N, C-alpha and C positions, 0 to 999 in steps of 0.2 A: 503494499498500500503506499501512497504517499501522502505525507502525514504533515501539515500546519502545525508545530507546535509552540505557543505563546507563553511564558514564562521568564517572569523577571529576575527572581533568583539565579542567579549563576551555576550555584551547583547542583542545583535542583534540575533545573533544565539540562546539561549536562549528563544529571545521571538517567533521567526521564529518555533522554534521546541516545544514550548507551543501550537501554534497556530495549527500545526499539529496533534501532540499528542492529543488533545483534539478532533480531528477528527478522531481519530480514527487511527493513522498511526503509524507504526514503523519506528523510525529517529534513526540514527547513525550517529553521530555529526564528524567533521574532522574540527581544525582548524587553518590548512593551506595545502598548496599543497603535503607535503609528507602524512599527515594524509588520504587525500583524494584517491594519488595514492595505498599506502598500502592497503586501503578499497576495490579499486577495482581489485589490483593484488589479494589479499585474494579469489575474486570469482571463478578466471584462477587457481590458486594455488591448494588452498585447499578444492575448488568445495563449497563451501557455497552458501545456499540461494544467487540468483544475487537478486540486487535491483529493483525497480519497476520505480524507476525515481530517476537522479541525480536534487540536487538545489546546486547551486556554485556560489559565488559571482567572478566577472571577477578577482576584484584587494584582490587576498588572496594570500600570501606568498608563496613565491617557487615554485610556477606555476600561468601563468594566466590562469582563468577558460575558455575561448576559447580554450588553446592549449589541454586543456584536453578533451573537447569536439571534436576539429579534429582530436586530436590521437582515441578518442572512433569509430569516424567516419570512419577513413583512416583504421582501421581493422574489420571495416562491423556491428559494436554494435551500433543498434538503440534503447539502451534504453533511453528514451524520458529524455532531460537536459533544466532546466530550469538556467538561465543563468542570474545573477542581475547584471547589468550594467545601468549605464547611456553614456556611449560612443556611439554618431551616427554609428561610423566606426565598432565597435566591435558588436553594435546591428543588423547592417547589415550582417556581416560577419556570426553570430550564427544562425539566419535568412534562411540562405542560406544552413546554416550545419542541419537545421531542429530544431534548439531549440526553446522553448518557451523563449522571451527575457521577465524578469519582470526589467520593468524599475524603476530605483533611482530617488528621493526615493519611498518607496509603504509602503501599512500600510496590516493587516491580511486579509482584503479583496480582497485585490489583490493576496498575496502567495494564498489562496486559492483556488482562478481564474486558478492559473496557474496550480496549483496541478492538479483541476478538467481536465484541459486540456491535462494534462499528464495523468491521467489517462482515458481519454478517447481514446487517443491513443496506451496505452496499452489493452483496450478494443478492439479496430478495428484490431490489430496486431494480438490479439490469441484468 
């Protein structure tokens, strides 16, 4: 899978990226909301190959992850979205928008399960 990962914490981003790449996924990293939005916009503007899934922290500098998810859904984009958060209200909203919620704190097994769920969504839609 081609995955867009947005996480501000460099150590956590590196660990998640390592877990995903070791499983054979192609990972594009974003350190803040600006980079996340630029990567998504490049798909529309440049016609780049789309991401199979987006994994984003809720608390990413520049824009909350839930806002990115809501924006995608309001534009009809069904890309599987994994939102990392510990906030119960955000978790409920993300689930209503069809996201896979990764409850903080989590480990490599949990991130792999979330990506498997996203992969199943991709397979079911195409």
